[in-house]
DRENDO-1510 file (C-alpha; in Angstrom, 1 decimal, always signed):
<recs>
REC; n; res; u; v; w
REC; 1; UNK; -22.2; -3.0; -3.9 .
REC; 2; UNK; -19.5; -1.0; -5.8 .
REC; 3; UNK; -21.7; +2.1; -5.9 .
REC; 4; UNK; -22.2; +1.9; -2.1 .
REC; 5; UNK; -18.5; +1.4; -1.6 .
REC; 6; UNK; -17.6; +4.4; -3.7 .
REC; 7; UNK; -20.2; +6.6; -1.9 .
REC; 8; UNK; -18.8; +5.5; +1.4 .
REC; 9; UNK; -15.3; +6.4; +0.2 .
REC; 10; UNK; -16.3; +9.9; -0.9 .
REC; 11; UNK; -18.2; +10.5; +2.3 .
REC; 12; UNK; -15.2; +9.2; +4.4 .
REC; 13; UNK; -12.8; +11.5; +2.6 .
REC; 14; UNK; -15.0; +14.5; +3.0 .
REC; 15; UNK; -15.6; +13.9; +6.7 .
REC; 16; UNK; -12.0; +12.9; +7.5 .
REC; 17; UNK; -10.8; +16.3; +6.1 .
REC; 18; UNK; -13.0; +18.1; +8.6 .
REC; 19; UNK; -11.4; +16.4; +11.6 .
REC; 20; UNK; -8.7; +18.4; +13.2 .
REC; 21; UNK; -7.9; +21.5; +15.2 .
REC; 22; UNK; -9.2; +23.9; +12.5 .
REC; 23; UNK; -13.0; +24.2; +12.4 .
REC; 24; UNK; -14.0; +23.1; +8.9 .
REC; 25; UNK; -17.3; +21.6; +7.8 .
REC; 26; UNK; -18.1; +19.1; +5.0 .
REC; 27; UNK; -19.8; +21.9; +3.1 .
REC; 28; UNK; -16.6; +23.9; +3.3 .
REC; 29; UNK; -14.6; +21.0; +1.9 .
REC; 30; UNK; -16.8; +20.7; -1.1 .
REC; 31; UNK; -16.8; +24.5; -1.6 .
REC; 32; UNK; -13.0; +24.5; -1.7 .
REC; 33; UNK; -12.8; +21.6; -4.1 .
REC; 34; UNK; -15.4; +23.2; -6.3 .
REC; 35; UNK; -13.5; +26.5; -6.3 .
REC; 36; UNK; -10.3; +24.9; -7.4 .
REC; 37; UNK; -12.2; +23.1; -10.1 .
REC; 38; UNK; -13.7; +26.4; -11.3 .
REC; 39; UNK; -17.2; +25.5; -10.3 .
REC; 40; UNK; -17.8; +28.2; -7.8 .
REC; 41; UNK; -16.2; +30.2; -4.9 .
REC; 42; UNK; -15.4; +29.4; -1.3 .
REC; 43; UNK; -16.2; +31.7; +1.7 .
REC; 44; UNK; -13.3; +30.2; +3.8 .
REC; 45; UNK; -10.3; +32.4; +4.6 .
REC; 46; UNK; -7.2; +31.7; +2.6 .
REC; 47; UNK; -5.6; +30.0; +5.6 .
REC; 48; UNK; -8.5; +27.6; +6.1 .
REC; 49; UNK; -8.8; +27.0; +2.4 .
REC; 50; UNK; -5.1; +26.2; +2.3 .
REC; 51; UNK; -5.5; +23.7; +5.2 .
REC; 52; UNK; -8.1; +21.9; +3.1 .
REC; 53; UNK; -6.5; +22.0; -0.3 .
REC; 54; UNK; -2.8; +21.9; +0.5 .
REC; 55; UNK; -2.6; +19.8; +3.7 .
REC; 56; UNK; -5.6; +17.7; +4.5 .
REC; 57; UNK; -7.0; +16.8; +1.0 .
REC; 58; UNK; -3.8; +15.5; -0.5 .
REC; 59; UNK; -3.0; +13.6; +2.6 .
REC; 60; UNK; -6.4; +12.0; +2.8 .
REC; 61; UNK; -6.4; +11.2; -0.9 .
REC; 62; UNK; -3.0; +9.6; -0.6 .
REC; 63; UNK; -4.2; +7.5; +2.3 .
REC; 64; UNK; -7.1; +6.3; +0.1 .
REC; 65; UNK; -4.8; +5.5; -2.8 .
REC; 66; UNK; -2.3; +3.7; -0.6 .
REC; 67; UNK; -5.1; +1.7; +1.1 .
REC; 68; UNK; -6.6; +0.7; -2.2 .
REC; 69; UNK; -3.3; -0.2; -3.7 .
REC; 70; UNK; -2.0; -2.3; -0.8 .
REC; 71; UNK; -5.3; -4.1; -0.5 .
REC; 72; UNK; -5.4; -4.8; -4.2 .
REC; 73; UNK; -1.8; -6.1; -4.2 .
REC; 74; UNK; -2.6; -8.3; -1.2 .
REC; 75; UNK; -5.6; -9.9; -2.9 .
REC; 76; UNK; -3.6; -10.6; -6.1 .
REC; 77; UNK; -0.7; -12.1; -4.2 .
REC; 78; UNK; -2.9; -14.3; -2.0 .
REC; 79; UNK; -4.7; -15.7; -5.1 .
REC; 80; UNK; -1.6; -16.1; -7.3 .
REC; 81; UNK; +0.6; -17.7; -4.6 .
REC; 82; UNK; -2.4; -19.6; -3.1 .
REC; 83; UNK; -1.3; -18.4; +0.3 .
REC; 84; UNK; -3.9; -16.7; +2.6 .
REC; 85; UNK; -1.0; -15.1; +4.5 .
REC; 86; UNK; +0.7; -13.4; +1.5 .
REC; 87; UNK; +0.8; -9.6; +1.4 .
REC; 88; UNK; +2.3; -6.9; -0.9 .
REC; 89; UNK; +5.6; -7.1; +0.9 .
REC; 90; UNK; +6.2; -10.8; +0.4 .
REC; 91; UNK; +8.6; -9.9; -2.5 .
REC; 92; UNK; +10.8; -7.9; -0.2 .
REC; 93; UNK; +9.8; -4.6; -1.8 .
REC; 94; UNK; +9.3; -2.8; +1.5 .
REC; 95; UNK; +12.7; -3.8; +2.8 .
REC; 96; UNK; +14.3; -2.7; -0.4 .
REC; 97; UNK; +12.5; +0.6; -0.2 .
REC; 98; UNK; +13.7; +1.1; +3.3 .
REC; 99; UNK; +17.3; +0.5; +2.3 .
REC; 100; UNK; +17.0; +3.0; -0.6 .
REC; 101; UNK; +15.6; +5.6; +1.7 .
REC; 102; UNK; +18.3; +5.1; +4.3 .
REC; 103; UNK; +21.0; +5.3; +1.7 .
REC; 104; UNK; +19.7; +8.7; +0.6 .
REC; 105; UNK; +19.0; +10.1; +4.1 .
REC; 106; UNK; +22.0; +8.7; +6.0 .
REC; 107; UNK; +24.7; +8.2; +3.4 .
REC; 108; UNK; +23.7; +11.1; +1.2 .
REC; 109; UNK; +23.6; +9.0; -1.9 .
REC; 110; UNK; +22.7; +11.3; -4.9 .
REC; 111; UNK; +24.4; +14.3; -3.4 .
REC; 112; UNK; +21.0; +15.9; -2.4 .
REC; 113; UNK; +19.7; +15.6; -5.9 .
REC; 114; UNK; +17.8; +12.4; -5.1 .
REC; 115; UNK; +14.7; +12.6; -2.9 .
REC; 116; UNK; +13.9; +10.0; -0.2 .
REC; 117; UNK; +10.9; +8.8; -2.3 .
REC; 118; UNK; +13.1; +8.3; -5.4 .
REC; 119; UNK; +15.7; +6.4; -3.3 .
REC; 120; UNK; +13.0; +4.2; -1.8 .
REC; 121; UNK; +11.5; +3.5; -5.2 .
REC; 122; UNK; +14.9; +2.5; -6.6 .
REC; 123; UNK; +15.6; +0.3; -3.6 .
REC; 124; UNK; +12.2; -1.4; -4.0 .
REC; 125; UNK; +12.8; -2.2; -7.6 .
REC; 126; UNK; +16.3; -3.6; -6.7 .
REC; 127; UNK; +14.7; -5.9; -4.2 .
REC; 128; UNK; +12.0; -7.0; -6.7 .
REC; 129; UNK; +14.6; -7.8; -9.5 .
REC; 130; UNK; +16.7; -9.7; -7.0 .
REC; 131; UNK; +13.6; -11.8; -6.1 .
REC; 132; UNK; +12.9; -12.4; -9.8 .
REC; 133; UNK; +16.5; -13.5; -10.4 .
REC; 134; UNK; +16.6; -15.8; -7.4 .
REC; 135; UNK; +13.2; -17.4; -8.1 .
REC; 136; UNK; +14.2; -18.0; -11.7 .
REC; 137; UNK; +17.5; -19.6; -10.7 .
REC; 138; UNK; +15.8; -21.7; -8.1 .
REC; 139; UNK; +13.1; -23.0; -10.4 .
REC; 140; UNK; +10.3; -20.4; -10.5 .
REC; 141; UNK; +7.7; -22.3; -8.5 .
REC; 142; UNK; +5.4; -20.6; -6.0 .
REC; 143; UNK; +7.3; -21.8; -3.0 .
REC; 144; UNK; +10.6; -20.6; -4.6 .
REC; 145; UNK; +9.1; -17.1; -5.2 .
REC; 146; UNK; +8.1; -16.8; -1.5 .
REC; 147; UNK; +11.4; -18.1; -0.3 .
REC; 148; UNK; +13.3; -15.7; -2.6 .
REC; 149; UNK; +11.2; -12.9; -1.2 .
REC; 150; UNK; +12.1; -13.9; +2.4 .
REC; 151; UNK; +15.8; -13.9; +1.4 .
REC; 152; UNK; +15.6; -10.5; -0.2 .
REC; 153; UNK; +13.7; -9.1; +2.8 .
REC; 154; UNK; +16.3; -10.3; +5.2 .
REC; 155; UNK; +19.2; -9.1; +3.1 .
REC; 156; UNK; +17.8; -5.5; +2.7 .
REC; 157; UNK; +16.6; -5.4; +6.3 .
REC; 158; UNK; +20.2; -6.2; +7.4 .
REC; 159; UNK; +21.6; -3.6; +5.1 .
REC; 160; UNK; +19.2; -1.0; +6.5 .
REC; 161; UNK; +20.0; -1.9; +10.1 .
REC; 162; UNK; +23.8; -1.8; +9.4 .
REC; 163; UNK; +23.7; +1.6; +7.8 .
REC; 164; UNK; +21.5; +3.1; +10.6 .
REC; 165; UNK; +23.7; +1.7; +13.4 .
REC; 166; UNK; +27.0; +2.7; +11.9 .
REC; 167; UNK; +26.4; +6.0; +10.1 .
REC; 168; UNK; +23.2; +7.7; +11.4 .
REC; 169; UNK; +23.0; +10.3; +14.1 .
REC; 170; UNK; +20.1; +10.5; +16.6 .
REC; 171; UNK; +18.1; +13.0; +14.4 .
REC; 172; UNK; +18.5; +10.9; +11.3 .
REC; 173; UNK; +17.6; +7.7; +13.1 .
REC; 174; UNK; +14.4; +9.3; +14.4 .
REC; 175; UNK; +13.4; +10.6; +11.0 .
REC; 176; UNK; +14.2; +7.2; +9.3 .
REC; 177; UNK; +12.3; +5.3; +12.0 .
REC; 178; UNK; +9.2; +7.5; +11.5 .
REC; 179; UNK; +9.3; +6.9; +7.8 .
REC; 180; UNK; +9.9; +3.2; +8.1 .
REC; 181; UNK; +6.8; +2.9; +10.3 .
REC; 182; UNK; +4.7; +4.5; +7.7 .
REC; 183; UNK; +3.7; +8.2; +7.5 .
REC; 184; UNK; +1.4; +10.3; +5.3 .
REC; 185; UNK; +2.3; +13.6; +6.9 .
REC; 186; UNK; +4.3; +15.0; +4.0 .
REC; 187; UNK; +1.8; +14.1; +1.3 .
REC; 188; UNK; +1.9; +16.3; -1.8 .
REC; 189; UNK; -0.4; +16.5; -4.9 .
REC; 190; UNK; +2.5; +15.2; -7.1 .
REC; 191; UNK; +2.6; +12.0; -5.0 .
REC; 192; UNK; -1.2; +11.7; -5.1 .
REC; 193; UNK; -1.2; +11.9; -8.9 .
REC; 194; UNK; +1.7; +9.5; -9.4 .
REC; 195; UNK; +0.4; +6.9; -7.1 .
REC; 196; UNK; -3.2; +7.2; -8.5 .
REC; 197; UNK; -1.9; +6.7; -12.0 .
REC; 198; UNK; +0.1; +3.6; -11.1 .
REC; 199; UNK; -2.9; +2.3; -9.1 .
REC; 200; UNK; -5.3; +2.8; -12.1 .
REC; 201; UNK; -2.9; +1.0; -14.5 .
REC; 202; UNK; -2.4; -1.9; -12.0 .
REC; 203; UNK; -6.1; -2.2; -11.4 .
REC; 204; UNK; -6.7; -2.4; -15.1 .
REC; 205; UNK; -4.0; -5.0; -15.6 .
REC; 206; UNK; -5.4; -7.1; -12.7 .
REC; 207; UNK; -9.0; -6.8; -14.0 .
REC; 208; UNK; -7.9; -8.0; -17.4 .
REC; 209; UNK; -6.3; -11.1; -15.7 .
REC; 210; UNK; -9.2; -11.6; -13.3 .
REC; 211; UNK; -10.2; -15.0; -15.0 .
REC; 212; UNK; -6.6; -16.1; -14.8 .
REC; 213; UNK; -6.6; -15.3; -11.1 .
REC; 214; UNK; -9.7; -17.4; -10.7 .
REC; 215; UNK; -7.9; -20.3; -12.4 .
REC; 216; UNK; -4.9; -20.0; -10.1 .
REC; 217; UNK; -7.2; -21.0; -7.2 .
REC; 218; UNK; -7.1; -24.5; -8.6 .
REC; 219; UNK; -3.3; -24.7; -8.8 .
REC; 220; UNK; -0.7; -24.1; -11.5 .
REC; 221; UNK; -1.4; -27.2; -13.4 .
REC; 222; UNK; -5.1; -26.7; -13.4 .
REC; 223; UNK; -4.7; -23.1; -14.6 .
REC; 224; UNK; -2.5; -24.3; -17.5 .
REC; 225; UNK; -5.1; -26.8; -18.4 .
REC; 226; UNK; -7.7; -24.0; -18.5 .
REC; 227; UNK; -5.6; -22.2; -21.1 .
REC; 228; UNK; -3.7; -19.8; -18.8 .
REC; 229; UNK; -0.1; -19.0; -19.8 .
REC; 230; UNK; +1.1; -19.4; -16.2 .
REC; 231; UNK; +4.6; -18.1; -16.5 .
REC; 232; UNK; +3.7; -15.0; -18.5 .
REC; 233; UNK; +0.6; -14.2; -16.4 .
REC; 234; UNK; +2.5; -14.6; -13.2 .
REC; 235; UNK; +5.3; -12.3; -14.4 .
REC; 236; UNK; +2.9; -9.6; -15.5 .
REC; 237; UNK; +1.0; -9.7; -12.2 .
REC; 238; UNK; +4.1; -9.8; -10.1 .
REC; 239; UNK; +5.6; -6.9; -12.0 .
REC; 240; UNK; +2.4; -4.8; -11.8 .
REC; 241; UNK; +1.9; -5.4; -8.1 .
REC; 242; UNK; +5.6; -4.8; -7.3 .
REC; 243; UNK; +5.6; -1.5; -9.2 .
REC; 244; UNK; +2.5; -0.3; -7.4 .
REC; 245; UNK; +3.8; -1.4; -4.0 .
REC; 246; UNK; +7.1; +0.3; -4.7 .
REC; 247; UNK; +5.4; +3.5; -5.7 .
REC; 248; UNK; +3.2; +3.5; -2.5 .
REC; 249; UNK; +6.0; +2.6; -0.2 .
REC; 250; UNK; +8.3; +5.3; -1.6 .
REC; 251; UNK; +5.7; +7.9; -0.8 .
REC; 252; UNK; +4.2; +6.6; +2.5 .
REC; 253; UNK; +6.7; +4.2; +4.0 .
REC; 254; UNK; +5.9; +0.6; +5.0 .
REC; 255; UNK; +2.2; +0.4; +6.1 .
REC; 256; UNK; +1.7; -3.2; +7.2 .
REC; 257; UNK; -1.3; -5.5; +7.4 .
REC; 258; UNK; -3.6; -3.5; +5.0 .
REC; 259; UNK; -2.7; -5.9; +2.2 .
REC; 260; UNK; -3.0; -8.9; +4.5 .
REC; 261; UNK; -6.3; -8.3; +6.2 .
REC; 262; UNK; -8.5; -6.3; +3.9 .
REC; 263; UNK; -8.6; -8.9; +1.0 .
REC; 264; UNK; -10.0; -11.5; +3.5 .
REC; 265; UNK; -12.7; -9.0; +4.6 .
REC; 266; UNK; -13.6; -8.2; +1.0 .
REC; 267; UNK; -13.6; -11.9; +0.1 .
REC; 268; UNK; -16.1; -12.6; +2.8 .
REC; 269; UNK; -18.5; -10.0; +1.2 .
REC; 270; UNK; -17.9; -10.5; -2.5 .
REC; 271; UNK; -16.8; -14.1; -2.8 .
REC; 272; UNK; -13.7; -15.3; -4.6 .
REC; 273; UNK; -14.6; -14.3; -8.2 .
REC; 274; UNK; -11.9; -11.7; -8.9 .
REC; 275; UNK; -14.1; -9.6; -11.3 .
REC; 276; UNK; -16.0; -8.5; -8.2 .
REC; 277; UNK; -13.4; -9.1; -5.5 .
REC; 278; UNK; -10.6; -6.7; -6.8 .
REC; 279; UNK; -12.6; -3.5; -7.1 .
REC; 280; UNK; -14.3; -4.1; -3.7 .
REC; 281; UNK; -11.0; -4.9; -2.1 .
REC; 282; UNK; -9.5; -1.6; -3.4 .
REC; 283; UNK; -12.5; +0.3; -2.1 .
REC; 284; UNK; -12.4; -1.4; +1.3 .
REC; 285; UNK; -8.7; -0.7; +1.6 .
REC; 286; UNK; -9.2; +3.0; +0.7 .
REC; 287; UNK; -11.9; +3.6; +3.3 .
REC; 288; UNK; -10.0; +1.7; +5.9 .
REC; 289; UNK; -6.7; +3.6; +5.6 .
REC; 290; UNK; -8.5; +7.0; +5.4 .
REC; 291; UNK; -10.0; +6.4; +8.8 .
REC; 292; UNK; -6.8; +4.8; +10.2 .
REC; 293; UNK; -4.8; +7.8; +9.1 .
REC; 294; UNK; -7.4; +10.2; +10.6 .
REC; 295; UNK; -7.0; +8.3; +13.9 .
REC; 296; UNK; -3.2; +8.4; +13.7 .
REC; 297; UNK; -3.0; +12.1; +13.3 .
REC; 298; UNK; -5.6; +13.0; +15.9 .
REC; 299; UNK; -5.5; +10.4; +18.7 .
REC; 300; UNK; -2.4; +12.0; +20.5 .
REC; 301; UNK; -2.8; +15.5; +19.0 .
REC; 302; UNK; -0.6; +17.5; +18.5 .
REC; 303; UNK; +1.7; +14.6; +18.4 .
REC; 304; UNK; +1.2; +12.3; +15.4 .
REC; 305; UNK; +1.4; +8.5; +15.5 .
REC; 306; UNK; +2.9; +6.7; +12.5 .
REC; 307; UNK; +0.0; +5.2; +10.5 .
REC; 308; UNK; +1.9; +1.9; +10.3 .
REC; 309; UNK; +1.7; +1.6; +14.0 .
REC; 310; UNK; -2.0; +1.9; +14.1 .
REC; 311; UNK; -2.6; -0.5; +11.2 .
REC; 312; UNK; -0.4; -3.0; +13.1 .
REC; 313; UNK; -2.3; -2.6; +16.3 .
REC; 314; UNK; -5.5; -3.3; +14.3 .
REC; 315; UNK; -4.0; -5.9; +12.0 .
REC; 316; UNK; -2.3; -8.2; +14.5 .
REC; 317; UNK; -5.5; -9.5; +16.1 .
REC; 318; UNK; -7.0; -9.9; +12.6 .
REC; 319; UNK; -3.8; -11.7; +11.5 .
REC; 320; UNK; -4.1; -14.1; +14.5 .
REC; 321; UNK; -7.7; -14.8; +13.5 .
REC; 322; UNK; -6.6; -15.6; +10.0 .
REC; 323; UNK; -4.0; -17.9; +11.3 .
REC; 324; UNK; -6.5; -19.7; +13.5 .
REC; 325; UNK; -9.0; -20.1; +10.6 .
REC; 326; UNK; -6.2; -21.4; +8.3 .
REC; 327; UNK; -5.2; -23.9; +11.0 .
REC; 328; UNK; -8.8; -25.1; +11.3 .
REC; 329; UNK; -9.1; -25.4; +7.5 .
REC; 330; UNK; -5.9; -27.5; +7.3 .
REC; 331; UNK; -6.9; -29.8; +10.1 .
REC; 332; UNK; -10.3; -30.7; +8.8 .
</recs>
């Protein structure tokens, strides 16, 4: 199943890169990649080769990394918090990132030396540490973590709205809004490598704790009985997923519903054993966001739709279905 998922991802990336106003084939894509890896030459003109290597390939790869990371974080949060409606943003990371980005763009924090991605990353970490502090003070239970995340989300959302309303001009507001809705249009190779490295480390950490995640399905007390150090494991997984989410949001903005819906789809295929579930969830999220981003940049061409808008349009019906299934399960 993993081999099929990986093959689907590679094919999706190759085909997605060919979609757009410039006439480029799949063979051209592989030729350009091979040429940059020193395995051959490409017959494409420098302009078309640049479109593949400098524009479409990093954007498509960042979409795959973001989709994989958000889906992975969603699967971990849902299992660890025993909440089928949890997603990577339950810790307020997205709202904190938005505040950090707005501080840089609108207020000029950093004096031009700090990029919007760096500001968003710092804001995301600030939100996460606030959630950790609040949940510790309030008792550290699962419910307290979720409530602390809601409090942080509301606080940073209010800060973002206040700054935009009082200090931003029309052009800044438009730029901030486009980023807040999620956009992969400015993807660079540096962002791809950073996000990919964080994703790889997080996936490894989650895979090491796969059996602990299986134990969390039976509750905190049952997990402790099975030999899981609940507090330590939860802190490690919360930190890993928060750092990954912060890195992804700082580069691509808030792309909603990927981490909420894709884990449920993967769970229907692979079951609930996290040794199989986590890699499949990551692959499913990667394939999903590659095609969603392709749709977002072409459906109203030459105008581009924020990718977060498209994921929301797809995710809301799926979210309602999940709510309905959860309601049925709790009434049985």
